[in-house]
Structure formats: structure tokens, C-alpha cells
N, C-alpha and C positions, 0 to 999 in steps of 0.2 A: 504493500500500500504506500509506503514511504517513497518508493522509487517512482510511482505514478505521480505523486504530489511534487516531487523534485523535478520531474520532466515537465509537468504542467507549469510550474513556476519559472523554469528556465525558458519555456516557450513564451510566457508573458513578459519576462524580463528582457529577452532578446529583441522583442518587437516593441518595447516601451509602451505596452498597453496601459499600464498604470499611469504613466505620465499623460498619455492621451486622454484617459478617462477623467482624470482630475481637471485637466484643462477644459474639456468639454462640459463638465459639471459646473465649473465656475462660470463659463461662458453662458450656460443656460440660466444660471442665477442672475447674471447681468441682464439677460433678456427679460426675465421676470421682474426685476427691480425697475428697469426702464419702462416696462408696460405699466407697472403700478404708478410710477411717477407721472406718466402721461395721463392716466386715469385720474390721479389725485389733483393734478393741475387743472384739468378740465371740469372736475366736479366740486372743487372746493369753493366755499363762499368767503374764504379769507382774502385779505388784500394780497397783491402780487408778491411783495417782499416777504410776507409770512410764508407763503407757499414755497418760495425759493429757499427760505431758511430750512423748512421742514425737509424738502427734497434734498438739499445739500447735506443735512445732518444724517439722512438715511443713506445716501449714495456715497458719501466720502469714505467711510471705512471700507465699503465693498470695492471701491475703486482702488484703494491701496492693496486690498487682497488680490484683485485681478492683476495689478501690476506685478506683485510678487510672484504669482503663479506663472504668468507669462515669462517673466525673467528666468525663473527656475526651469521652465519648460525648454527655453532656447539654450540656456547654459548647460543643461543636462544632456542635450542631444550630442551625439558624437560627431566630430568633424571628420570629413573625408579628405584624404590627402590629394 
């Protein structure tokens, strides 16, 4: 059984499936947050500056996460000679 798991993990690791999955999951979250921000901006009764402050407070941490994940993704990829 251990041999099968080792081969399975080697297959995943060789193709960087884990890195791709994390990058796509964070990108999906960015789409969801952007969709929410558009909905919130169009449905809110608050003044424009308040809406911008709320959207900025929600999206700023996620933007930093997205930047870190993309940086890791491209730095972890092997370079070809």
C-alpha cells in the first residue's frame, strides 16, 4: 500500500499538481470576492466613499494573499536551460 501512495505522490509532485491546485483555488477566490464587490457596490445604499472603504478592507488582505501565491507559484517552477 505504501508503494502505491509513494508512486501517487511522486506523480503529483513531478507534475506540480499541488502548486497548480493552490493557484487555481486562490484565483477562484479572487473571482468570488470580485463578484461580491460588484454586487455590494451596486446594491449598497451607503455613500461612495463608505462603499470603497468596505470593499478595500475586504479585498486588500486577499490581494496580498494572491500576490504571495502567484510569486510562490512562479518561483517554485523549475527553469529550463
